[in-house]
All heavy atoms as an XYZ file, in Angstrom:
903
protein
N      -5.740    -15.070     -5.604
C      -6.229    -13.972     -4.791
C      -7.604    -14.382     -4.279
O      -8.503    -14.635     -5.070
C      -6.309    -12.662     -5.606
C      -4.915    -12.244     -6.055
C      -6.986    -11.578     -4.802
C      -4.886    -11.016     -6.948
N      -7.738    -14.439     -2.961
C      -9.022    -14.840     -2.396
C      -9.997    -13.669     -2.285
O     -11.210    -13.875     -2.301
C      -8.817    -15.489     -1.030
O      -8.171    -14.602     -0.143
N      -9.479    -12.463     -2.158
C     -10.325    -11.267     -2.100
C      -9.593    -10.128     -2.785
O      -8.413     -9.910     -2.534
C     -10.626    -10.878     -0.642
C     -11.346     -9.542     -0.466
C     -12.795     -9.645     -0.904
C     -11.248     -9.082      0.972
N     -10.288     -9.420     -3.655
C      -9.707     -8.249     -4.310
C     -10.775     -7.177     -4.370
O     -11.847     -7.370     -4.931
C      -9.234     -8.575     -5.723
C      -8.738     -7.350     -6.457
C      -7.435     -6.916     -6.293
C      -9.574     -6.619     -7.284
C      -6.976     -5.777     -6.939
C      -9.127     -5.483     -7.933
C      -7.826     -5.074     -7.762
O      -7.369     -3.951     -8.389
N     -10.475     -6.053     -3.746
C     -11.352     -4.888     -3.841
C     -10.458     -3.666     -3.905
O      -9.736     -3.368     -2.958
C     -12.276     -4.803     -2.634
C     -13.320     -3.687     -2.804
C     -14.229     -3.559     -1.618
N     -13.487     -2.891     -0.559
C     -13.619     -3.146      0.728
N     -14.425     -4.090      1.131
N     -12.926     -2.477      1.622
N     -10.469     -2.988     -5.021
C      -9.622     -1.809     -5.157
C     -10.330     -0.598     -4.585
O     -11.528     -0.612     -4.317
C      -9.197     -1.577     -6.602
C     -10.298     -1.155     -7.519
N     -10.687      0.148     -7.629
C     -11.098     -1.857     -8.347
C     -11.679      0.243     -8.499
N     -11.952     -0.962     -8.942
N      -9.562      0.445     -4.373
C     -10.090      1.698     -3.851
C     -10.022      2.749     -4.954
O      -9.317      2.573     -5.941
C      -9.265      2.131     -2.639
O      -9.791      3.297     -2.081
N     -10.741      3.822     -4.775
C     -10.755      4.898     -5.768
C     -11.111      6.200     -5.074
O     -11.386      6.221     -3.883
C     -11.773      4.591     -6.869
N     -11.117      7.268     -5.820
C     -11.521      8.554     -5.265
C     -10.890      9.700     -6.031
O     -10.123      9.507     -6.974
N     -11.196     10.906     -5.587
C     -10.673     12.103     -6.227
C      -9.152     12.111     -6.168
O      -8.560     11.834     -5.124
C     -11.221     13.349     -5.541
N      -8.526     12.391     -7.292
C      -7.074     12.483     -7.354
C      -6.359     11.156     -7.383
O      -5.142     11.104     -7.220
N      -7.081     10.057     -7.594
C      -6.479      8.719     -7.615
C      -6.690      8.088     -8.986
O      -7.796      8.087     -9.517
C      -7.110      7.811     -6.537
C      -6.851      8.355     -5.139
C      -6.613      6.378     -6.666
C      -5.399      8.377     -4.720
N      -5.611      7.562     -9.532
C      -5.690      6.778    -10.768
C      -5.316      5.349    -10.415
O      -4.358      5.100     -9.702
C      -4.725      7.318    -11.814
C      -4.680      6.455    -13.059
C      -3.706      6.982    -14.066
N      -3.463      5.956    -15.075
C      -2.914      6.182    -16.233
N      -2.548      7.405    -16.569
N      -2.711      5.203    -17.079
N      -6.085      4.392    -10.917
C      -5.847      2.998    -10.655
C      -5.588      2.278    -11.979
O      -6.378      2.392    -12.917
C      -7.064      2.381     -9.957
C      -6.866      0.974     -9.422
S      -7.142     -0.401    -10.559
C      -8.828     -0.209    -11.017
N      -4.474      1.577    -12.049
C      -4.165      0.738    -13.201
C      -3.953     -0.671    -12.677
O      -3.131     -0.885    -11.780
C      -2.870      1.207    -13.888
C      -2.996      2.599    -14.474
O      -3.873      2.792    -15.324
O      -2.219      3.481    -14.064
N      -4.661     -1.624    -13.218
C      -4.464     -2.989    -12.763
C      -5.480     -3.938    -13.347
O      -6.466     -3.527    -13.954
N      -5.217     -5.206    -13.135
C      -6.087     -6.261    -13.649
C      -6.468     -7.252    -12.557
O      -6.838     -8.371    -12.832
C      -5.426     -7.020    -14.822
C      -5.235     -6.120    -16.009
C      -4.115     -7.649    -14.380
N      -6.351     -6.843    -11.294
C      -6.643     -7.754    -10.196
C      -8.119     -8.086    -10.102
O      -8.980     -7.294    -10.467
N      -8.404     -9.313     -9.618
C      -9.777     -9.734     -9.350
C      -9.727    -10.950     -8.431
O      -8.722    -11.674     -8.393
C     -10.545    -10.060    -10.638
C      -9.892    -11.104    -11.515
C     -10.169    -12.465    -11.357
C      -8.993    -10.737    -12.513
C      -9.566    -13.423    -12.168
C      -8.394    -11.676    -13.325
C      -8.685    -13.021    -13.147
O      -8.078    -13.965    -13.941
N     -10.775    -11.154     -7.670
C     -10.850    -12.321     -6.805
C     -10.788    -13.572     -7.667
O     -11.459    -13.660     -8.695
C     -12.144    -12.315     -5.988
O     -12.146    -11.225     -5.102
N      -9.956    -14.524     -7.267
C      -9.784    -15.756     -8.034
C      -8.579    -15.740     -8.955
O      -8.208    -16.773     -9.518
N      -7.942    -14.595     -9.137
C      -6.764    -14.486    -10.003
C      -5.634    -15.325     -9.431
O      -5.333    -15.268     -8.246
C      -6.318    -13.030    -10.116
C      -5.028    -12.753    -10.914
C      -5.223    -13.088    -12.383
C      -4.620    -11.300    -10.745
N      -4.989    -16.124    -10.272
C      -3.827    -16.918     -9.864
C      -2.564    -16.137    -10.212
O      -2.356    -15.765    -11.368
C      -3.827    -18.265    -10.578
N      -1.752    -15.879     -9.216
C      -0.487    -15.166     -9.406
C       0.618    -16.201     -9.514
O       0.812    -17.009     -8.612
C      -0.193    -14.216     -8.229
C      -1.337    -13.228     -8.019
C       1.134    -13.517     -8.419
C      -1.535    -12.251     -9.145
N       1.325    -16.202    -10.626
C       2.420    -17.156    -10.819
C       3.745    -16.409    -10.829
O       3.775    -15.193    -11.040
C       2.259    -17.921    -12.154
O       2.482    -17.019    -13.226
C       0.879    -18.551    -12.284
N       4.846    -17.119    -10.615
C       6.160    -16.455    -10.604
C       6.743    -16.230    -11.998
O       7.867    -15.803    -12.128
C       7.023    -17.439     -9.812
C       6.416    -18.775    -10.099
C       4.929    -18.509    -10.211
N       5.973    -16.466    -13.046
C       6.513    -16.433    -14.400
C       6.357    -15.098    -15.116
O       6.692    -14.984    -16.276
C       5.880    -17.547    -15.233
C       6.051    -18.895    -14.592
C       4.958    -19.581    -14.096
C       7.316    -19.457    -14.434
C       5.116    -20.816    -13.477
C       7.485    -20.680    -13.817
C       6.375    -21.339    -13.345
O       6.542    -22.550    -12.720
N       5.828    -14.095    -14.428
C       5.685    -12.784    -15.047
C       5.652    -11.726    -13.953
O       5.606    -12.045    -12.769
C       4.419    -12.714    -15.916
C       3.136    -12.783    -15.128
C       2.450    -11.632    -14.791
C       2.623    -13.998    -14.721
C       1.283    -11.690    -14.065
C       1.444    -14.060    -13.986
C       0.779    -12.908    -13.667
N       5.656    -10.478    -14.340
C       5.564     -9.375    -13.380
C       4.236     -9.505    -12.636
O       3.169     -9.465    -13.243
C       5.635     -8.045    -14.131
C       5.520     -6.834    -13.217
O       5.385     -7.020    -11.990
O       5.572     -5.721    -13.725
N       4.314     -9.662    -11.343
C       3.101     -9.941    -10.568
C       2.422     -8.685    -10.032
O       1.687     -8.750     -9.059
C       3.436    -10.886     -9.413
O       4.422    -10.298     -8.587
N       2.649     -7.529    -10.671
C       1.960     -6.327    -10.225
C       0.457     -6.508    -10.428
O      -0.012     -6.757    -11.535
C       2.419     -5.089    -10.989
C       1.773     -3.829    -10.449
S       2.262     -2.338    -11.307
C       1.266     -2.463    -12.780
N      -0.278     -6.401     -9.343
C      -1.719     -6.594     -9.390
C      -2.422     -5.280     -9.698
O      -3.333     -5.220    -10.512
C      -2.218     -7.158     -8.045
C      -1.544     -8.508     -7.768
C      -3.729     -7.307     -8.052
C      -1.703     -8.988     -6.343
N      -1.988     -4.226     -9.010
C      -2.610     -2.922     -9.183
C      -1.563     -1.847     -8.895
O      -0.652     -2.056     -8.105
C      -3.845     -2.755     -8.262
C      -3.458     -2.805     -6.809
C      -4.636     -1.502     -8.577
N      -1.696     -0.729     -9.575
C      -0.818      0.417     -9.329
C      -1.709      1.639     -9.125
O      -2.598      1.903     -9.937
C       0.112      0.645    -10.517
C       0.978      1.905    -10.371
C       1.880      2.109    -11.561
C       1.084      2.585    -12.753
N       1.892      2.887    -13.929
N      -1.461      2.341     -8.024
C      -2.183      3.568     -7.748
C      -1.264      4.755     -7.970
O      -0.094      4.726     -7.614
C      -2.667      3.614     -6.292
C      -3.768      2.629     -5.992
C      -3.528      1.502     -5.220
C      -5.047      2.829     -6.482
C      -4.540      0.607     -4.942
C      -6.061      1.930     -6.212
C      -5.797      0.822     -5.436
O      -6.801     -0.061     -5.168
N      -1.820      5.818     -8.529
C      -1.129      7.091     -8.673
C      -2.020      8.142     -8.025
O      -3.229      8.166     -8.276
C      -0.916      7.432    -10.162
O      -0.272      6.337    -10.813
C      -0.066      8.671    -10.321
N      -1.400      8.969     -7.181
C      -2.175     10.008     -6.493
C      -1.695     11.384     -6.924
O      -0.520     11.579     -7.237
C      -2.018      9.857     -4.981
N      -2.622     12.338     -6.922
C      -2.262     13.734     -7.178
C      -3.130     14.602     -6.283
O      -4.213     14.205     -5.858
C      -2.433     14.117     -8.634
C      -3.835     14.001     -9.161
C      -3.901     14.391    -10.643
N      -5.108     13.923    -11.261
C      -6.298     14.497    -11.162
N      -6.439     15.574    -10.445
N      -7.350     14.010    -11.774
N      -2.605     15.779     -5.977
C      -3.345     16.709     -5.136
C      -2.797     18.106     -5.316
O      -1.830     18.327     -6.052
N      -3.380     19.061     -4.629
C      -2.949     20.455     -4.759
C      -1.689     20.740     -3.957
O      -1.085     21.797     -4.126
C      -4.074     21.398     -4.327
O      -4.408     21.162     -2.970
N      -1.291     19.799     -3.092
C      -0.054     19.936     -2.327
C       0.512     18.536     -2.088
O      -0.182     17.526     -2.264
C      -0.316     20.614     -0.984
O      -1.100     19.769     -0.154
N       1.771     18.489     -1.668
C       2.387     17.207     -1.359
C       1.631     16.520     -0.222
O       1.338     15.328     -0.294
C       3.866     17.386     -0.991
C       4.584     16.099     -0.743
C       4.903     15.247     -1.787
C       4.936     15.736      0.554
C       5.562     14.045     -1.551
C       5.601     14.533      0.796
C       5.914     13.696     -0.262
N       1.268     17.274      0.812
C       0.553     16.704      1.957
C      -0.792     16.108      1.530
O      -1.171     15.025      1.983
C       0.343     17.765      3.034
N      -1.509     16.793      0.651
C      -2.790     16.274      0.171
C      -2.588     15.010     -0.651
O      -3.350     14.052     -0.525
C      -3.516     17.336     -0.670
C      -4.859     16.849     -1.188
C      -5.567     17.887     -2.041
O      -4.898     18.547     -2.872
O      -6.777     18.033     -1.876
N      -1.557     15.001     -1.468
C      -1.271     13.827     -2.289
C      -0.937     12.630     -1.408
O      -1.436     11.520     -1.642
C      -0.112     14.136     -3.265
O      -0.484     15.265     -4.061
C       0.189     12.960     -4.159
N      -0.098     12.822     -0.405
C       0.262     11.738      0.513
C      -0.977     11.248      1.256
O      -1.191     10.039      1.400
C       1.368     12.194      1.490
C       1.571     11.178      2.604
C       2.672     12.421      0.740
N      -1.819     12.150      1.718
C      -3.043     11.761      2.427
C      -3.955     10.926      1.530
O      -4.535      9.928      1.978
C      -3.779     13.001      2.926
N      -4.076     11.307      0.276
C      -4.905     10.531     -0.660
C      -4.329      9.144     -0.880
O      -5.064      8.151     -0.930
C      -5.034     11.275     -1.992
C      -5.950     12.460     -1.910
C      -6.049     13.204     -3.223
N      -7.047     14.266     -3.110
C      -7.354     15.077     -4.085
N      -6.762     14.982     -5.260
N      -8.274     16.010     -3.903
N      -3.007      9.054     -1.023
C      -2.387      7.746     -1.236
C      -2.536      6.866     -0.003
O      -2.824      5.672     -0.122
C      -0.912      7.897     -1.624
C      -0.247      6.576     -1.948
S      -1.024      5.638     -3.305
C      -0.342      6.489     -4.707
N      -2.359      7.421      1.179
C      -2.560      6.644      2.410
C      -3.982      6.099      2.468
O      -4.193      4.920      2.771
C      -2.272      7.496      3.646
C      -0.802      7.678      3.919
C      -0.545      8.272      5.297
C      -0.618      9.766      5.271
N      -0.141     10.398      6.524
N      -4.959      6.961      2.170
C      -6.348      6.525      2.212
C      -6.617      5.381      1.245
O      -7.224      4.380      1.594
C      -7.299      7.689      1.895
C      -8.780      7.274      1.947
C      -9.701      8.323      1.331
N      -9.352      8.708     -0.017
C      -9.610      7.995     -1.119
N     -10.222      6.828     -1.026
N      -9.278      8.441     -2.310
N      -6.135      5.516      0.029
C      -6.420      4.493     -0.974
C      -5.747      3.161     -0.606
O      -6.328      2.097     -0.795
C      -6.035      4.977     -2.397
C      -4.563      4.860     -2.687
C      -6.824      4.234     -3.449
N      -4.558      3.216     -0.034
C      -3.879      1.977      0.370
C      -4.568      1.320      1.556
O      -4.669      0.097      1.628
C      -2.408      2.252      0.690
C      -1.540      2.624     -0.508
C      -0.146      3.029     -0.047
C      -1.470      1.478     -1.510
N      -5.051      2.120      2.498
C      -5.764      1.566      3.654
C      -7.090      0.947      3.221
O      -7.504     -0.087      3.743
C      -5.957      2.650      4.733
C      -4.608      2.954      5.394
C      -6.980      2.218      5.778
C      -4.620      4.162      6.315
N      -7.763      1.543      2.257
C      -9.055      1.039      1.803
C      -8.947     -0.165      0.874
O      -9.894     -0.940      0.750
C      -9.833      2.145      1.097
C     -10.302      3.235      2.025
C     -11.010      4.367      1.301
O     -11.115      4.330      0.057
O     -11.447      5.299      1.988
N      -7.827     -0.337      0.213
C      -7.636     -1.447     -0.724
C      -7.643     -2.771      0.036
O      -7.049     -2.879      1.107
C      -6.299     -1.259     -1.448
S      -5.908     -2.573     -2.602
N      -8.300     -3.783     -0.508
C      -8.336     -5.102      0.118
C      -7.828     -6.144     -0.866
O      -8.461     -6.397     -1.896
C      -9.756     -5.473      0.539
C     -10.341     -4.549      1.563
C      -9.698     -4.786      2.931
N     -10.233     -3.860      3.899
C      -9.622     -2.736      4.269
N      -8.460     -2.398      3.749
N     -10.174     -1.947      5.157
N      -6.698     -6.741     -0.547
C      -6.159     -7.837     -1.339
C      -5.787     -8.935     -0.360
O      -4.964     -8.726      0.526
C      -4.930     -7.416     -2.164
C      -5.301     -6.295     -3.134
C      -4.350     -8.618     -2.915
C      -4.125     -5.701     -3.887
N      -6.376    -10.102     -0.487
C      -6.106    -11.225      0.394
C      -5.723    -12.441     -0.446
O      -6.175    -12.591     -1.572
C      -7.330    -11.564      1.257
C      -7.789    -10.426      2.143
C      -6.771    -10.122      3.236
N      -7.211     -9.058      4.100
C      -6.813     -7.795      4.001
N      -5.981     -7.435      3.056
N      -7.241     -6.884      4.833
N      -4.919    -13.294      0.150
C      -4.506    -14.518     -0.534
C      -3.085    -14.451     -1.059
O      -2.473    -15.479     -1.332
N      -2.555    -13.259     -1.220
C      -1.163    -13.050     -1.623
C      -0.592    -11.928     -0.767
O      -1.324    -11.067     -0.288
C      -1.011    -12.686     -3.124
C      -1.485    -13.809     -4.012
C      -1.759    -11.398     -3.445
N       0.703    -11.942     -0.568
C       1.342    -10.868      0.170
C       1.478     -9.655     -0.730
O       1.698     -9.788     -1.929
C       2.708    -11.310      0.681
C       2.603    -12.355      1.755
C       3.941    -12.671      2.352
C       3.732    -13.717      3.427
N       4.924    -13.961      4.210
N       1.335     -8.479     -0.143
C       1.485     -7.235     -0.895
C       2.511     -6.352     -0.191
O       2.933     -6.645      0.928
C       0.151     -6.461     -0.981
O      -0.154     -5.907      0.305
C      -0.987     -7.345     -1.469
N       2.872     -5.269     -0.820
C       3.792     -4.308     -0.207
C       3.045     -3.123      0.416
O       3.647     -2.106      0.736
C       4.829     -3.831     -1.223
C       4.217     -3.028     -2.361
O       3.009     -3.006     -2.553
N       5.074     -2.382     -3.130
N       1.751     -3.246      0.611
C       0.959     -2.153      1.176
C       1.464     -1.731      2.558
O       1.633     -0.528      2.796
C      -0.549     -2.485      1.173
C      -1.062     -2.519     -0.269
C      -1.342     -1.481      2.006
C      -2.484     -3.005     -0.425
N       1.743     -2.651      3.492
C       2.257     -2.204      4.793
C       3.582     -1.440      4.673
O       3.783     -0.433      5.357
C       2.430     -3.498      5.587
C       1.458     -4.437      4.968
C       1.476     -4.082      3.501
N       4.461     -1.884      3.794
C       5.721     -1.172      3.561
C       5.460      0.232      3.025
O       6.036      1.213      3.492
C       6.603     -1.959      2.587
C       7.731     -1.156      2.014
C       8.834     -0.825      2.791
C       7.679     -0.703      0.706
C       9.873     -0.058      2.266
C       8.705      0.056      0.173
C       9.809      0.370      0.959
N       4.581      0.340      2.049
C       4.271      1.655      1.467
C       3.669      2.594      2.505
O       3.987      3.781      2.534
C       3.325      1.496      0.271
C       3.912      0.751     -0.924
C       2.832      0.469     -1.958
C       5.073      1.512     -1.527
N       2.827      2.073      3.387
C       2.268      2.901      4.450
C       3.356      3.347      5.421
O       3.325      4.469      5.922
C       1.152      2.151      5.177
C      -0.140      1.983      4.359
C      -1.074      1.002      5.046
C      -0.818      3.319      4.144
N       4.328      2.476      5.685
C       5.460      2.882      6.526
C       6.214      4.039      5.892
O       6.610      4.980      6.578
C       6.408      1.711      6.759
C       5.882      0.711      7.765
O       4.947      0.980      8.499
N       6.491     -0.458      7.792
N       6.426      3.968      4.590
C       7.133      5.047      3.888
C       6.320      6.334      3.957
O       6.838      7.400      4.306
C       7.411      4.662      2.416
C       7.915      5.865      1.620
C       8.403      3.508      2.335
N       5.038      6.253      3.630
C       4.191      7.443      3.566
C       4.020      8.142      4.915
O       3.747      9.346      4.953
C       2.817      7.078      2.997
C       2.798      6.686      1.523
C       1.451      6.084      1.155
C       3.131      7.864      0.636
N       4.164      7.412      6.007
C       3.976      8.017      7.325
C       5.291      8.342      8.021
O       5.270      8.830      9.159
C       3.142      7.091      8.241
O       3.797      5.828      8.343
C       1.745      6.911      7.686
N       6.401      8.107      7.369
C       7.695      8.438      7.979
C       7.840      9.956      8.024
O       7.603     10.651      7.024
C       8.830      7.817      7.153
C      10.153      7.887      7.825
N      10.909      9.035      7.824
C      10.846      6.962      8.515
C      12.025      8.810      8.489
N      12.010      7.553      8.923
N       8.240     10.509      9.186
C       8.347     11.974      9.312
C       9.251     12.628      8.261
O       8.923     13.708      7.756
C       8.927     12.166     10.720
C       8.579     10.925     11.457
C       8.555      9.829     10.434
N      10.339     11.984      7.912
C      11.236     12.568      6.906
C      10.562     12.586      5.533
O      10.649     13.567      4.802
C      12.547     11.774      6.849
C      13.597     12.388      5.961
C      14.902     11.592      5.974
O      15.093     10.748      6.859
O      15.711     11.836      5.068
N       9.863     11.503      5.191
C       9.166     11.447      3.907
C       8.072     12.512      3.848
O       7.868     13.156      2.811
C       8.568     10.067      3.658
C       7.898      9.940      2.319
C       8.628      9.625      1.191
C       6.540     10.176      2.181
C       8.016      9.535     -0.049
C       5.917     10.088      0.943
C       6.658      9.763     -0.178
N       7.366     12.690      4.959
C       6.265     13.656      4.988
C       6.723     15.087      4.730
O       5.919     15.931      4.337
C       5.517     13.555      6.315
C       4.702     12.276      6.416
C       3.971     12.130      7.732
O       4.506     12.588      8.772
O       2.871     11.577      7.718
N       8.021     15.371      4.928
C       8.526     16.714      4.609
C       8.626     16.918      3.106
O       8.696     18.050      2.637
C       9.922     16.960      5.222
O      10.886     16.132      4.560
C       9.941     16.730      6.710
N       8.684     15.814      2.354
C       8.809     15.905      0.906
C      10.230     16.079      0.432
O      10.457     16.294     -0.757
N      11.191     15.962      1.334
C      12.596     16.152      0.978
C      13.358     14.878      1.334
O      13.843     14.730      2.458
C      13.208     17.368      1.708
C      14.648     17.581      1.264
C      12.387     18.614      1.457
N      13.408     13.949      0.381
C      14.162     12.714      0.565
C      14.968     12.436     -0.700
O      14.708     13.020     -1.751
C      13.251     11.503      0.890
C      12.540     11.683      2.226
C      12.244     11.265     -0.210
N      15.929     11.542     -0.572
C      16.754     11.168     -1.732
C      16.475      9.725     -2.105
O      15.725      9.019     -1.420
C      18.249     11.319     -1.403
O      18.606     10.313     -0.442
C      18.560     12.713     -0.870
N      17.121      9.255     -3.153
C      16.959      7.865     -3.574
C      17.562      6.896     -2.563
O      17.313      5.700     -2.642
C      17.600      7.629     -4.952
O      18.970      8.029     -4.896
C      16.867      8.400     -6.038
N      18.316      7.394     -1.607
C      18.886      6.549     -0.549
C      17.947      6.432      0.657
O      18.288      5.770      1.640
C      20.233      7.108     -0.112
N      16.789      7.040      0.595
C      15.875      7.094      1.735
C      15.576      5.716      2.317
O      15.648      5.516      3.530
C      14.580      7.800      1.320
C      13.510      7.785      2.366
C      13.653      8.513      3.537
C      12.352      7.044      2.190
C      12.662      8.506      4.514
C      11.363      7.032      3.148
C      11.513      7.760      4.310
N      15.232      4.745      1.501
C      14.878      3.418      2.001
C      16.101      2.731      2.596
O      16.017      2.131      3.672
C      14.209      2.572      0.903
C      12.865      3.208      0.537
C      14.024      1.122      1.349
C      12.201      2.630     -0.676
N      17.254      2.830      1.944
C      18.473      2.241      2.491
C      18.851      2.875      3.825
O      19.356      2.196      4.722
C      19.638      2.393      1.511
C      19.484      1.512      0.290
O      18.783      0.479      0.379
O      20.056      1.861     -0.762
N      18.624      4.160      3.971
C      18.961      4.874      5.204
C      17.944      4.632      6.326
O      18.209      4.975      7.475
C      19.058      6.375      4.935
C      20.218      6.753      4.036
C      20.159      8.191      3.550
O      19.123      8.875      3.773
O      21.144      8.629      2.924
N      16.806      4.050      5.992
C      15.746      3.794      6.972
C      15.263      2.352      6.861
O      14.119      2.091      6.469
C      14.584      4.767      6.753
C      14.981      6.196      6.989
O      15.054      6.636      8.130
N      15.278      6.921      5.922
N      16.108      1.388      7.217
C      15.743     -0.024      7.040
C      14.527     -0.446      7.864
O      13.886     -1.450      7.538
C      17.000     -0.783      7.474
C      17.757      0.170      8.321
C      17.434      1.539      7.806
N      14.168      0.337      8.892
C      12.989     -0.004      9.698
C      11.702      0.065      8.875
O      10.679     -0.507      9.254
C      12.891      0.916     10.923
C      12.494      2.344     10.624
C      13.645      3.266     10.203
O      14.776      2.788     10.006
O      13.398      4.473     10.065
N      11.745      0.733      7.734
C      10.569      0.802      6.863
C      10.151     -0.577      6.385
O       8.975     -0.812      6.102
C      10.856      1.687      5.647
C      11.124      3.162      5.921
C      11.618      3.849      4.662
C       9.888      3.834      6.470
N      11.102     -1.490      6.303
C      10.829     -2.837      5.798
C      10.223     -3.749      6.858
O       9.767     -4.839      6.540
C      12.113     -3.451      5.251
C      12.676     -2.672      4.079
C      13.998     -3.233      3.633
C      14.633     -2.351      2.585
N      15.973     -2.798      2.227
N      10.213     -3.303      8.111
C       9.636     -4.100      9.189
C       8.140     -3.837      9.229
O       7.689     -2.839      9.776
C      10.287     -3.744     10.520
C      11.740     -4.117     10.566
C      12.337     -3.740     11.897
C      13.826     -4.061     11.887
N      14.480     -3.615     13.122
N       7.383     -4.749      8.669
C       5.948     -4.528      8.569
C       5.145     -5.333      9.578
O       3.981     -5.068      9.784
C       5.426     -4.817      7.137
C       6.033     -3.842      6.149
C       5.680     -6.236      6.739
N       5.754     -6.317     10.230
C       4.987     -7.159     11.149
C       4.485     -6.387     12.351
O       3.530     -6.788     13.002
C       5.821     -8.357     11.596
O       6.960     -7.911     12.302
N       5.115     -5.265     12.689
C       4.693     -4.470     13.831
C       3.825     -3.285     13.418
O       3.411     -2.506     14.260
C       5.924     -3.979     14.597
C       6.765     -5.107     15.147
C       8.074     -4.626     15.748
O       8.235     -3.416     15.952
O       8.930     -5.475     15.997
N       3.544     -3.157     12.131
C       2.737     -2.032     11.663
C       1.301     -2.174     12.145
O       0.759     -3.271     12.190
C       2.741     -1.978     10.127
O       4.030     -1.730      9.651
N       0.702     -1.083     12.476
C      -0.709     -1.080     12.882
C      -1.394      0.086     12.191
O      -0.930      1.213     12.266
C      -0.837     -0.946     14.385
N      -2.498     -0.202     11.528
C      -3.220      0.823     10.787
C      -4.679      0.775     11.164
O      -5.183     -0.220     11.676
C      -3.037      0.599      9.273
C      -1.600      0.627      8.931
C      -0.781     -0.451      8.729
C      -0.772      1.773      8.830
N       0.501     -0.031      8.497
C       0.541      1.325      8.547
C      -0.997      3.132      8.941
C       1.597      2.195      8.376
C       0.060      3.990      8.762
C       1.338      3.509      8.485
N      -5.398      1.814     10.876
C      -6.821      1.893     11.172
C      -7.620      1.249     10.045
O      -8.208      1.926      9.221
C      -7.250      3.354     11.351
C      -6.631      3.963     12.567
O      -6.481      3.299     13.581
N      -6.262      5.232     12.475
N      -7.621     -0.076     10.030
C      -8.378     -0.797      9.020
C      -9.843     -0.879      9.445
O     -10.195     -0.563     10.576
C      -7.804     -2.199      8.814
C      -6.492     -2.200      8.080
C      -5.296     -2.318      8.769
C      -6.449     -2.054      6.712
C      -4.086     -2.317      8.094
C      -5.246     -2.045      6.020
C      -4.068     -2.178      6.716
N     -10.675     -1.338      8.549
C     -12.109     -1.380      8.813
C     -12.470     -2.358      9.928
O     -13.473     -2.184     10.604
C     -12.861     -1.745      7.529
N     -11.672     -3.384     10.136
C     -11.960     -4.350     11.189
C     -10.663     -4.810     11.832
O      -9.580     -4.652     11.273
C     -12.710     -5.560     10.626
O     -11.834     -6.347      9.843
N     -10.783     -5.400     13.001
C      -9.619     -5.916     13.722
C      -8.913     -7.000     12.905
O      -7.697     -7.057     12.859
C     -10.062     -6.477     15.079
C      -8.922     -6.842     15.987
C      -8.103     -5.636     16.423
O      -8.671     -4.545     16.574
O      -6.881     -5.790     16.606
N      -9.675     -7.862     12.236
C      -9.087     -8.938     11.443
C      -8.213     -8.397     10.312
O      -7.160     -8.919     10.021
C     -10.181     -9.832     10.860
C      -9.630    -10.987     10.025
C     -10.723    -11.878      9.501
O     -11.281    -12.642     10.299
O     -11.017    -11.785      8.296
N      -8.640     -7.313      9.676
C      -7.891     -6.749      8.569
C      -6.591     -6.119      9.023
O      -5.656     -5.974      8.245
C      -8.727     -5.709      7.826
C      -9.893     -6.317      7.105
C     -10.851     -5.274      6.588
O     -10.923     -4.160      7.094
N     -11.619     -5.623      5.571
N      -6.483     -5.723     10.300
C      -5.277     -5.077     10.782
C      -4.229     -6.068     11.279
O      -3.122     -5.684     11.589
C      -5.610     -4.085     11.906
O      -6.078     -4.768     13.035
N      -4.575     -7.358     11.353
C      -3.651     -8.376     11.838
C      -2.726     -8.802     10.699
O      -3.122     -9.516      9.797
C      -4.429     -9.576     12.370
C      -3.537    -10.609     13.042
O      -2.304    -10.572     12.853
O      -4.099    -11.463     13.752
N      -1.454     -8.364     10.766
C      -0.507     -8.646      9.693
C      -0.260    -10.134      9.500
O       0.139    -10.571      8.437
C       0.813     -7.933      9.948
C       0.730     -6.436      9.774
C       0.371     -6.066      8.365
O       0.944     -6.585      7.416
N      -0.579     -5.186      8.193
N      -0.497    -10.940     10.531
C      -0.307    -12.393     10.391
C      -1.336    -12.990      9.447
O      -1.127    -14.051      8.889
C      -0.376    -13.071     11.747
C       0.799    -12.701     12.649
C       0.567    -13.169     14.030
N      -0.595    -12.415     14.534
C      -0.994    -12.427     15.786
N      -0.381    -13.141     16.666
N      -2.035    -11.705     16.164
N      -2.444    -12.313      9.257
C      -3.502    -12.818      8.388
C      -3.410    -12.276      6.974
O      -4.091    -12.753      6.082
C      -4.868    -12.484      8.980
C      -5.117    -13.178     10.309
C      -6.448    -12.803     10.879
C      -6.613    -13.468     12.242
N      -7.882    -13.065     12.858
N      -2.568    -11.262      6.751
C      -2.420    -10.690      5.413
C      -1.705    -11.715      4.543
O      -0.637    -12.210      4.877
C      -1.623     -9.369      5.458
C      -1.330     -8.874      4.036
C      -2.393     -8.328      6.232
N      -2.301    -12.053      3.432
C      -1.701    -13.013      2.505
C      -1.945    -14.455      2.906
O      -1.465    -15.357      2.256
N      -2.696    -14.682      3.969
C      -2.963    -16.056      4.409
C      -4.045    -16.693      3.595
O      -4.844    -16.075      2.978
C      -3.350    -16.058      5.879
């Protein structure tokens, strides 16, 4: 991992052991960090999770952050009424190369540079 900076805030729990310089090998579960969000409503919880994922910075390895942001911003997901088939029924969620988010800089929003 060339850069690791986790995010935090009200209603966010962070579990992880990530740090800049960490070597990720294929010999164990490579979960770097796990965020859990809570809020007074589903909409508030989703907004908190979106914020924490956008603010998180992990470089040097590929992450599933763009995929998770696709899920969190999908209109059907935002209603709070989905089933376990949601991802299978919406394969476009897995297309992350065209995702665009309001990152802190233009370089951070370029998906070709994520994990480079």
